N, C-alpha and C positions, 0 to 999 in steps of 0.2 A: 493227069491235070498237069497242066505244064507248069512249070517251075515261075514263070511270069505272072500265071492266072495263081495261082498259090501266094504270092508275092506280094498281088495284087488284094486278094481275098483278106491277106492279115493285115494290111495296111486300113483296109475300109473302114473297121471300130476307130481306130486310131483318129482318121479324117471326118468322121461322122459325130466323133465327142469335141474335136476342135473345132468345127463348124457352130456345133451346140453352143459352145465358148463363145464364140464370137458374136453368134446373135445375142446371146442374155446379157452382151457388155456394151451391145448397141452399135456395131463395129457397122451394122445392114443400115444403118440407119434408124433403125426401129424404134428405137429406144433414146432420148438426146439427155444430158448430162442435167438440164432441167428436169426434168421427168423423172431422173432418178432421185437425185435430189429432195424433190416434191414426195416421190414415195417413200422415201426416207421419212419426211418428216410429216406425212399423214398417216402412216399406219403407227410410226413409234412416237408420239405426242397425244395430246388428247384438244390436240387443236383450236384449244382455246387460249390459248399464251403466246406472244411471238415472241416473247423472253426463251420459254420452251421450243419453239419451232427450230432458235436460229441458237440454241446448244447444241439441238440435234444434228444443225447441221453443220455445225463448229467440231463434232465429235468424226463427224463424216469424213470434214475436211482435214483434221489430225490424222487420221489414217490414210488417208490418199497420200499425205508426206510422210506419211513412215515406210521405210522399207522392208515392215514386217507384212504391209497387205497392198493388195491391189494399188497402181497407180494412177486409178480411175475412179470418179463417181461412182460409176456404172457397177465396175467392177469390185468396188467396197460394198455398195448397197445390194448387187447380187451376189456375194458371196455367200457361199451355204451357212447356214445355220448361226448368223451373224445379225441380222433382222429379222421381223416379223415372219412369221411364215408365209410363204409364197407373197412376199412384197413384190418381187417382177411383174406379178401375174395377176391380183386381184384389180378389178375394179375401183378407179379412184375417180371422185367427184371433188377435184382440191377448190378450196375456197380462193379468193382473192389475197386474202391474208399469205395464204399457202402458199402462192405463186410470186410474192413480196417477196417473203421470207427467204424463199429459195433462191431467188436471184439476186436477192442481198447478198446470199453467203457466197454465191458461186462470185459475185462482184467483188467479194475479199471481206466483207462485216463478218466478225467472230463474237461472241457473247466475251464480252471483256474479262469474266469469272471463271470460264473453263479453261482456258490455262493450254496442257498437253494433253488433258482428260482423252482418253479415247474408249471408253466404257460407260455404260448407264442402266439401269436397270429401272422400273418402276418405283415411285416412290415410297407406297404402301409395304413391298417388298424386303422382307428381313435377309439381307444376307449375312451370313457367320464364315467372312474370311478374315485372315488376319494381315492381309496385303492390299487393301480398299481405303486409298486416301480418299476422302471426299473432298470435292471443292465447290458444287455445288446443288440444291434442288429448286429447280424450277420445272413449268408447264407440267407438274405431273410426274418428273423423273428424277431421282437421282445421280448424279454425274461424279466419277471417280479416275483419279490414276491407279493402276496396280505399279505397287511401292514393294520392296525389301521390307516384312514386317517390322525390323526396326526403325526406319524410316517413316512408317505411317502414325501421324500428328493429328490426322482428325479420322479416328477410323466409323464413326457414326455421322450418317447423314444430316447435312445441316438445316436449319428450318429453313422454308421455301421462301422465294424471294422472286417477285414481277417489278416490271416497269424500270428493265435497266436499259434496256434497248428499246430503240424509236424506231416508228416507219421512215423509211424517204431516206437514210441515210445513203 
């Protein structure tokens, strides 16, 4: 086997991995930023609350703006083990509410109470960590910032609040 053939065979798995990554991020036009945002909202919320949808979208955008996460909506939503299983591949039938909320977040709307939160979990889940500073509970999820334990002033999820955001902003 020639040296150039061996080198090509070594590079092949790397090229295939890069190709798969690019495809999952929508580089080939397969998935738009709008569809990725819709997917996050659709699979991570109960889809009954505009506030909940906007809050999920705000977390996605907080991650996009953070140096700790990918710098695109599809990169953040498609990141392994961060959102619902198979979020990028499961069948989805978004409602007009999901489409409107996703479009609104991509156009700059943020939930006014989300702050810098980059994390959330189902409101029914009882997380027992000392670094979770809760900022909002809405749409079936509790949203929080990770902080040093001594800086946490709200260690428990807040009561749910709805009706903060409004359509057509």
